[in-house]
C-alpha positions as CSV (number, residue, x, y, z in Angstrom):
1,M,0.0,0.0,0.0
2,K,2.8,2.4,0.9
3,F,4.5,1.8,-2.5
4,H,1.3,2.5,-4.5
5,F,0.5,5.6,-2.3
6,T,3.9,7.0,-2.8
7,A,3.9,6.4,-6.6
8,L,0.5,8.0,-6.9
9,A,1.6,11.1,-4.9
10,L,4.8,11.5,-6.9
11,G,2.9,11.0,-10.2
12,L,0.5,13.8,-9.3
13,L,3.1,16.2,-8.3
14,A,5.3,15.6,-11.3
15,T,2.6,16.2,-14.0
16,P,3.8,19.0,-16.2
17,A,0.4,20.6,-16.6
18,L,0.1,21.0,-12.8
19,A,3.5,22.7,-12.6
20,Q,1.9,25.6,-14.6
21,D,-0.9,26.0,-12.2
22,D,0.6,26.9,-8.8
23,T,-2.7,27.1,-6.9
24,R,-3.8,23.6,-8.0
25,L,-0.4,22.2,-7.3
26,K,-0.4,23.5,-3.7
27,E,-3.9,22.0,-3.2
28,L,-2.7,18.6,-4.3
29,E,0.3,18.8,-2.1
30,R,-1.9,19.6,0.8
31,K,-4.2,16.6,0.1
32,V,-1.2,14.3,-0.2
33,E,0.0,15.5,3.2
34,I,-3.4,14.8,4.7
35,L,-3.4,11.3,3.2
36,S,0.1,10.7,4.5
37,K,-1.1,11.6,8.0
38,E,-4.1,9.4,7.7
39,L,-1.9,6.5,6.6
40,E,0.6,7.1,9.4
41,A,-2.3,7.2,11.9
42,Q,-3.5,3.8,10.8
43,K,0.0,2.4,11.1
44,T,0.3,3.7,14.6
45,G,-3.1,2.3,15.7
46,S,-4.7,5.7,15.9
47,S,-6.8,7.9,13.7
48,L,-7.2,11.3,15.1
49,P,-9.9,13.7,13.9
50,E,-7.4,16.2,12.5
51,A,-5.7,13.5,10.5
52,A,-8.7,12.7,8.3
53,E,-11.3,14.6,6.2
54,S,-13.9,14.6,9.0
55,G,-14.6,16.1,12.4
56,A,-13.6,19.6,13.4
57,A,-10.9,19.8,10.7
58,K,-13.3,19.0,7.8
59,V,-13.7,22.5,6.6
60,Y,-10.0,23.1,6.2
61,V,-9.6,20.3,3.7
62,S,-12.7,21.1,1.7
63,K,-12.6,22.7,-1.7
64,G,-14.8,25.5,-0.5
65,G,-18.3,26.3,0.8
66,L,-20.2,24.6,3.6
67,S,-18.9,21.6,5.6
68,I,-20.8,19.6,8.2
69,G,-19.4,17.1,10.7
70,G,-19.9,16.1,14.2
71,Y,-19.6,13.5,17.0
72,G,-21.6,11.7,19.6
73,E,-21.0,10.1,22.9
74,F,-23.0,7.8,25.1
75,L,-22.0,6.7,28.6
76,Y,-23.1,4.0,31.1
77,Q,-21.8,4.2,34.7
78,A,-22.3,1.8,37.6
79,K,-20.8,2.7,41.0
80,E,-20.0,0.0,43.5
81,G,-22.2,-0.2,46.6
82,H,-19.5,0.6,49.1
83,L,-16.9,3.3,49.7
84,Q,-13.1,3.0,49.9
85,D,-13.2,2.5,53.6
86,G,-15.7,-0.3,53.4
87,T,-18.7,1.6,54.6
88,P,-22.0,1.3,52.5
89,G,-22.4,3.6,49.6
90,V,-25.1,4.3,47.0
91,G,-24.5,1.9,44.1
92,E,-25.8,4.4,41.5
93,K,-26.3,3.3,37.9
94,S,-27.0,5.7,35.0
95,I,-26.9,5.9,31.2
96,D,-26.5,9.2,29.5
97,A,-26.8,10.6,26.0
98,L,-23.7,12.5,27.1
99,R,-23.0,14.6,24.0
100,L,-24.3,15.2,20.5
101,V,-22.2,17.7,18.6
102,L,-22.6,19.4,15.2
103,Y,-19.6,20.9,13.5
104,T,-20.4,23.5,10.8
105,G,-17.8,25.4,8.8
106,Y,-17.7,27.5,5.8
107,K,-14.6,28.1,3.6
108,F,-15.2,31.5,1.9
109,N,-11.9,31.2,0.0
110,Q,-8.4,29.8,0.6
111,T,-7.7,32.5,3.1
112,I,-10.9,33.0,5.2
113,V,-12.5,30.1,7.0
114,F,-15.3,29.9,9.6
115,N,-15.5,27.0,12.0
116,S,-17.9,26.2,14.8
117,E,-19.1,23.5,17.3
118,I,-22.6,23.3,18.8
119,E,-23.0,20.8,21.6
120,F,-26.1,19.3,23.1
121,E,-25.3,17.7,26.4
122,H,-27.3,15.1,28.4
123,G,-30.0,14.7,25.8
124,G,-30.4,18.4,25.0
125,Y,-31.7,21.6,26.5
126,S,-34.7,21.8,28.9
127,D,-36.3,24.4,31.1
128,E,-35.1,22.4,34.1
129,H,-31.5,23.3,33.3
130,P,-31.4,27.1,33.0
131,E,-27.6,27.1,32.8
132,G,-28.1,25.6,29.3
133,E,-27.5,22.2,27.9
134,A,-27.1,23.6,24.3
135,V,-23.7,25.2,24.1
136,V,-21.6,26.9,21.4
137,E,-18.1,25.5,22.2
138,F,-16.3,27.4,19.5
139,A,-17.2,29.7,16.7
140,Y,-14.4,31.6,15.1
141,L,-13.0,33.1,11.9
142,D,-9.5,31.9,10.7
143,F,-7.5,34.2,8.4
144,L,-4.9,31.9,6.9
145,L,-2.2,34.3,5.8
146,N,0.9,32.1,5.9
147,P,1.8,28.7,7.3
148,A,3.8,30.5,10.1
149,F,1.4,33.2,10.9
150,N,-2.4,33.1,10.9
151,I,-5.1,35.1,12.8
152,R,-8.0,33.6,14.7
153,A,-10.8,35.5,16.3
154,G,-14.1,34.6,18.0
155,Q,-15.0,32.0,20.6
156,M,-12.1,29.6,20.9
157,L,-10.9,26.6,22.8
158,V,-8.2,27.3,25.4
159,P,-5.2,25.4,23.9
160,M,-4.1,23.4,27.0
161,G,-3.7,19.7,27.6
162,F,-4.8,17.0,25.2
163,I,-8.6,16.8,25.7
164,N,-9.6,20.4,25.5
165,E,-8.9,20.7,21.7
166,Q,-9.3,17.0,20.8
167,H,-12.3,15.7,22.7
168,E,-13.9,13.4,20.1
169,P,-14.4,10.0,21.7
170,P,-12.3,8.0,19.2
171,A,-9.3,10.4,19.9
172,F,-8.7,9.4,23.5
173,L,-8.6,6.3,25.6
174,G,-11.1,5.8,28.4
175,A,-14.8,5.7,28.7
176,R,-14.5,9.0,30.6
177,R,-12.1,11.8,30.0
178,P,-9.1,11.9,32.4
179,Q,-10.0,13.4,35.8
180,V,-6.9,15.7,35.6
181,E,-8.3,17.2,32.4
182,R,-11.6,17.8,34.0
183,S,-10.5,19.2,37.4
184,I,-7.1,20.8,37.0
185,L,-7.5,21.6,33.3
186,P,-11.3,22.1,33.0
187,A,-12.4,20.6,29.7
188,T,-14.2,21.8,27.7
189,W,-12.8,25.3,28.3
190,H,-13.7,28.0,25.7
191,E,-13.7,31.8,25.9
192,N,-13.9,34.8,23.5
193,G,-10.7,36.4,22.1
194,I,-8.3,36.9,19.3
195,G,-4.9,35.3,18.6
196,V,-2.3,33.9,16.2
197,H,-1.2,30.4,15.3
198,G,1.0,28.7,12.8
199,E,3.7,26.2,12.0
200,L,7.4,27.0,12.5
201,P,10.6,25.4,11.1
202,G,11.8,22.4,12.9
203,H,8.4,20.7,13.2
204,F,7.1,23.2,15.8
205,N,3.5,24.6,15.9
206,Y,2.1,27.3,18.2
207,R,-1.0,29.1,19.3
208,I,-1.2,32.4,21.3
209,Y,-4.5,34.0,22.3
210,L,-5.8,37.0,24.3
211,M,-9.1,36.1,25.8
212,N,-11.6,37.1,28.5
213,G,-10.5,35.9,31.9
214,L,-12.0,33.5,34.4
215,R,-14.5,34.6,37.1
216,G,-12.7,34.0,40.4
217,D,-15.8,34.5,42.5
218,K,-17.1,31.2,41.0
219,F,-14.0,29.2,42.1
220,T,-14.6,26.3,44.6
221,A,-12.7,23.8,46.6
222,E,-13.0,21.4,43.6
223,G,-11.0,23.9,41.4
224,I,-11.5,26.6,38.8
225,R,-13.9,24.8,36.5
226,D,-17.0,26.9,37.6
227,G,-15.0,30.1,36.8
228,R,-15.3,29.5,33.1
229,Q,-17.4,32.1,31.4
230,A,-17.9,30.1,28.1
231,G,-18.3,33.2,26.0
232,K,-21.8,34.0,27.4
233,E,-22.0,37.7,28.1
234,A,-18.5,37.3,29.5
235,N,-17.2,39.9,31.9
236,A,-14.0,41.3,30.4
237,Q,-12.8,43.7,33.0
238,S,-9.7,41.5,33.2
239,L,-8.2,39.6,30.2
240,A,-5.9,36.6,30.1
241,W,-3.1,35.2,27.9
242,T,-3.0,31.6,26.9
243,G,-0.6,29.8,24.5
244,R,0.8,26.5,23.4
245,L,4.0,25.2,21.8
246,D,4.3,21.7,20.4
247,W,7.2,19.9,18.8
248,N,6.7,16.9,16.5
249,P,10.2,15.6,15.9
250,A,8.9,12.4,14.2
251,P,5.5,11.0,13.1
252,G,3.5,9.9,16.1
253,T,5.6,11.9,18.6
254,T,4.5,15.1,20.3
255,L,6.2,17.1,23.1
256,G,4.7,20.4,24.3
257,L,4.0,23.1,26.9
258,S,1.0,25.3,27.4
259,F,0.0,28.1,29.7
260,Y,-2.8,30.4,30.9
261,S,-2.4,33.5,33.0
262,G,-4.7,36.4,33.9
263,N,-6.4,38.3,36.7
264,S,-9.6,36.4,37.6
265,N,-11.0,39.4,39.6
266,Q,-13.7,40.7,37.1
267,T,-15.0,43.4,39.4
268,G,-12.5,46.0,38.2
269,Q,-11.5,46.9,41.7
270,G,-9.9,45.4,44.8
271,E,-7.2,42.8,45.1
272,A,-5.9,41.1,42.0
273,L,-6.6,37.4,41.7
274,R,-3.8,36.3,39.4
275,T,-4.5,32.8,38.1
276,T,-1.7,30.9,36.3
277,L,-1.9,27.4,34.8
278,V,0.9,25.5,33.1
279,D,1.1,22.1,31.7
280,A,3.7,19.8,30.1
281,H,2.5,17.0,27.9
282,G,3.9,14.3,25.7
283,E,2.7,11.5,23.4
284,W,4.4,8.7,21.5
285,R,2.7,6.4,19.0
286,W,4.6,3.6,17.3
287,R,3.0,0.8,15.5
288,G,0.3,-0.4,17.8
289,L,1.7,1.3,20.9
290,Q,0.4,4.6,22.2
291,V,1.7,6.3,25.4
292,R,0.5,9.7,26.7
293,G,1.6,11.7,29.8
294,L,0.6,15.1,31.2
295,Y,1.4,17.2,34.3
296,A,-0.4,20.4,35.1
297,Q,-0.4,22.9,38.0
298,T,-2.3,26.0,39.0
299,R,-1.2,29.0,41.1
300,I,-3.7,31.5,42.4
301,A,-2.7,34.7,44.3
302,E,-3.3,34.2,48.0
303,G,-4.1,37.9,48.6
304,G,-6.9,37.7,46.0
305,V,-8.4,34.6,47.6
306,A,-8.1,36.0,51.1
307,A,-10.1,39.1,49.9
308,F,-13.2,37.0,49.5
309,G,-15.8,37.1,52.3
310,I,-15.5,34.6,55.2
311,S,-18.5,32.6,54.1
312,D,-17.7,32.8,50.3
313,P,-17.1,29.3,48.8
314,A,-14.4,30.9,46.5
315,R,-12.3,31.4,49.6
316,E,-11.8,27.6,49.7
317,V,-10.1,27.4,46.3
318,G,-6.7,25.9,46.3
319,T,-4.0,28.5,45.9
320,Y,-1.8,25.6,44.6
321,Q,-3.4,22.8,42.6
322,W,-1.6,20.0,40.7
323,G,-2.3,16.8,38.8
324,G,-0.8,14.4,36.3
325,Y,-1.4,11.1,34.6
326,L,0.3,8.5,32.5
327,E,-1.6,6.2,30.2
328,A,-0.7,3.5,27.7
329,G,-2.5,1.3,25.2
330,Y,-1.6,-1.2,22.6
331,D,-3.6,-2.1,19.4
332,V,-3.4,-5.9,19.2
333,L,-4.9,-5.6,15.6
334,Q,-2.3,-3.1,14.5
335,G,-1.9,-3.1,10.7
336,S,-5.6,-3.7,10.3
337,R,-8.3,-1.1,9.6
338,Q,-9.9,-2.2,12.9
339,A,-8.4,-1.6,16.3
340,L,-8.6,-3.5,19.6
341,I,-6.7,-1.5,22.3
342,P,-6.3,-2.7,25.9
343,Y,-5.3,0.4,28.0
344,V,-4.4,1.5,31.5
345,R,-4.2,5.0,33.0
346,Y,-2.9,6.2,36.4
347,E,-3.8,9.7,37.7
348,R,-2.9,11.8,40.8
349,L,-4.3,15.2,41.6
350,N,-5.1,17.6,44.4
351,T,-7.2,20.7,43.9
352,Q,-6.4,21.9,47.5
353,A,-2.7,21.1,47.8
354,Q,-2.3,24.6,49.4
355,V,-5.1,26.9,50.8
356,I,-5.1,30.2,52.5
357,Q,-4.7,30.5,56.3
358,G,-7.9,29.6,58.1
359,I,-9.2,27.1,55.5
360,S,-9.0,23.4,56.2
361,P,-8.6,21.4,52.9
362,N,-11.0,18.7,52.1
363,R,-9.0,15.5,52.0
364,G,-11.4,14.1,49.4
365,N,-9.8,16.5,46.9
366,D,-6.5,14.6,47.2
367,Q,-7.2,11.9,44.7
368,K,-5.8,9.1,42.7
369,A,-7.4,6.9,40.0
370,L,-6.5,3.7,38.2
371,T,-8.4,3.0,35.0
372,V,-8.1,-0.4,33.2
373,G,-10.1,-1.0,30.0
374,L,-10.5,-2.0,26.4
375,A,-11.4,0.0,23.3
376,Y,-12.7,-1.5,20.0
377,K,-12.8,0.5,16.8
378,P,-14.5,-1.3,13.9
379,I,-13.6,1.7,11.8
380,P,-11.3,4.7,12.9
381,N,-14.4,6.9,13.2
382,A,-16.3,4.8,15.8
383,V,-15.4,3.3,19.1
384,A,-16.8,1.2,22.0
385,K,-15.0,1.3,25.3
386,V,-15.4,-0.6,28.6
387,D,-13.3,0.0,31.7
388,Y,-13.1,-0.3,35.5
389,Q,-11.9,2.6,37.7
390,K,-10.4,2.3,41.1
391,L,-11.1,5.7,42.7
392,E,-9.4,6.6,46.0
393,N,-8.8,9.8,48.0
394,A,-7.2,10.8,51.3
395,A,-10.6,10.9,53.0
396,R,-11.2,7.3,52.1
397,T,-14.5,8.1,50.5
398,G,-13.6,7.0,47.0
399,Q,-16.1,4.8,45.1
400,N,-15.0,2.5,42.3
401,Q,-17.1,2.2,39.2
402,F,-17.6,0.4,35.9
403,N,-18.1,2.3,32.6
404,V,-19.2,1.5,29.1
405,A,-19.1,4.1,26.4
406,M,-19.9,4.4,22.7
407,G,-18.7,7.2,20.4
408,F,-18.3,8.3,16.8
409,Y,-17.3,11.3,14.7
410,F,-17.9,12.2,11.0
């Protein structure tokens, strides 16, 4: 297959007629690169949304006009009937139409592209959930000026971690997203702003955005997640910078760093509430093996937290939070269009590693999780996953659970 693919690509690029048409030649080169990535993804036991002509990247590889894609995710969870310390617990069982997402994009021309994601969570919107179950997760215009320098503006995903930008179910292992990328890095995190992105020599790519900041008065002992404004009438008294730099030295290998920093005090007065997150992440895919690791930490200004009222829940937020995980999977059917991937993931995190004076941290927020499971992909765009999670914390109130998930993207 590789020989025929290479011969076809070289034949297309060597056609004399195409050499006279620079625009058409560049388009063919781009499609050959996309096909190369898709072939490499199959060889490494992965097929990520950005590597195929589907999902959120669909509009970028289209010839022009309207593009439609999406993904869906269903989750069954069954908790054990006892806690970590052996005391009785509620053995809850639930099944959820977790997400149904529609990607819509429009390529006006080779320079200007619109892209968006509309998500319906937990079966859709209802009056019982005034916070909204129908959410615009991103909607932006891309001005593609040069491979090294492009401008993006609108509502955008914060470019931190693995899951926030690549959250389609076939793109990650586990029936549920990693706890670290829900509590320390709060997926799915999206705000309004403007920024630049591009590819640099040496196999580097970057993104730098200026966005509206978090609302610190919504922080809790469980982390900063509730401080996201999600682009909904966002208070922009204080802005924040976020960015990411990734290095891809070889196919299937990614090493990177990302950050977020801004004042989360949106009142425009009083003590600053500087909130800074950083993460280091790496991934290696070779043949059927895939290994992924991430470490993240958050620092929040103590003076800003201490300025909250004595009874304010935001006063309990951890001024230092940290978390990390390591996961590995192996496709036992590698080389086939199908994939069968046993996987394991270990996580450690603490959303109250440090708190201000006078606050006693909840030991239940000092957590660790071990996930063992199996993922089956009959095609790269669809997956079924089943796993068991051993969930523990320092308060010994952890409750293990069994999960089954189904997902797809198109």
